[in-house]
C-alpha positions, 0 to 999 in steps of 0.5 A, a space after each residue: 485445479 479440480 473444482 467444478 461448480 455451476 455458475 453462480 455457486 456460492 463458495 465456502 471461503 475464509 478471508 485473511 486481511 487486516 487493514 482497510 485495503 482488505 475491506 472491499 474484498 471481504 465485503 464482496 466475499 460476504 455478498 457473493 459467497 459463504 464467508 465462514 471466517 475472517 482471519 486478522 492480525 491481533 489488536 495492537 497498541 497504537 496512538 499516544 495512549 497506546 490503547 489497543 487498536 482493532 484492525 479494520 478487517 477484525 472490526 468489520 467481522 465483529 460488526 457483521 457477526 462473522 466468525 473471527 480469528 486473530 491468531 498470534 502465530 500461524 506456524 505450528 499453531 495446531 489449534 488454529 489449523 484444526 479450526 480451518 480444517 473443520 470449516 471444509 473450505 473450498 478456497 481462502 483469500 488473503 488481502 493485505 493480511 500482513 503475515 506469510 502463510 505456512 505451507 501446512 495452511 496453504 494446503 487446507 482449502 481444496 483450491 488453496 489460497 488466492 492473494 489480492 496483490 496491489 501490483 502487476 506481478 512479477 513487478 513490486 513483490 512485497 509489502 509496499 507495491 503501491 508506494 514503490 510504484 509511485 516512487 519509481 514514477 510508474 505510469 500503470 499499476 493494477 491488481 493481480 489475483 495470485 495463487 499463494 505459494 510459500 515464497 514472497 508473492 511468487 505464485 502463479 498469476 490467476 487474474 489481472 486488472 490494470 489501471 493508469 496512475 493519475 499524475 497527482 495520485 498519492 499512495 493513500 488515494 491509489 491504495 483506496 482505488 486499488 482496494 476497490 479494483 481488487 474486490 472486482 478482480 477477486 469477484 471475477 476470479 472466483 466466478 471463473 474458479 467456480 466454473 473451472 475456467 480460472 487461468 494459471 500462468 507462472 510468473 517470469 521470475 527474472 522480471 521480478 522487482 521487490 517492494 520492501 516496506 517503507 521506513 521513515 528515511 524513504 520520506 527524506 527529499 533527495 534534492 539532487 533528484 530531478 523535479 519529477 522524481 522528487 514529486 513522485 517520491 512525495 506522492 509515494 510516501 503520502 500519507 506515511 511516512 510523509 516528505 521531509 527535509 532537514 535544515 540547519 538551525 542554530 547549533 543543530 538541525 530541524 526536520 521540516 515536514 512537507 505536506 503539499 508539494 508540486 512540480 515547478 518550472 522545468 528550466 529554473 536553475 540553482 544549486 540543488 536544495 536552494 531556494 530560487 523564489 518565494 511567492 504566493 504559490 510557495 517556496 520554489 526549490 531547485 532540484 537536480 533538474 527543474 524546481 519543485 514548489 513547497 506549498 504547505 510545511 510544518 516545523 517541529 512543534 508548530 502547526 501546518 502553514 503556507 510555505 511562504 509564511 514559513 519562509 518569512 518566519 524562518 527569515 529565509 531568502 532566495 539563495 538559502 538552502 533547504 538542506 
């Protein structure tokens, strides 16, 4: 890296981001540097009415009068690449943009592109690092400021901030906290970059793990897992896709959503997936080891309700199966 600036110098920066995770970093860039362009994914139909929904980063740019680009594609998009070249960028930053940047784009800013990634690389490369860390029961995570290369989160590590994961923290809560931590880490990294002091350490590719995007199937409760693993998965899939189980009803099966779940007695026994108790706390279900307590459930087409009330309505008793 060749950049040499005095401390406090405002850099010419473009920010690539789409969801709310990107907003703290974008806001910090706007305060501390010359944010000349926000690049976000295009508006997409969403919700029951399928009305176009603007990504939060794009909405922020419009609200704050910052130039906005929402290219449908990046590769072989000469018009957009020329727009970037004309900005004379010193560095670009990505934060949950949602698309891989082609090599032709990475070479445009003088200092390349830095990525705000919500894991301690090389662990949890990919689209769902926060969720996968929780599902795996990790005790620690953090934010890595990485130099972006053509590979999937394979570039050199430039700066790291670590944090412990709370015992009851969900993916939604942890994502929000890491978004703020990411903005702090980015600010620190750019200050070091401006002084020519930002380190660059290659990743240990042999230690890499992958964090693929979640699917609905990831929310299915695995009753044969132990109670800690069931709880960890529940936290990792909250708010999306959410925990659920399938139980036999009449001639078919129904999917029951689990909105609140907690670990229960570690020494309770029973067949995995079977109800071992129903009380004011909820429905206690045996796992591969120990129990979990289902507290708030929702049957198809019905509102959420306390699990004990759900069990009474479903005429379930101790010994019955939850799937």
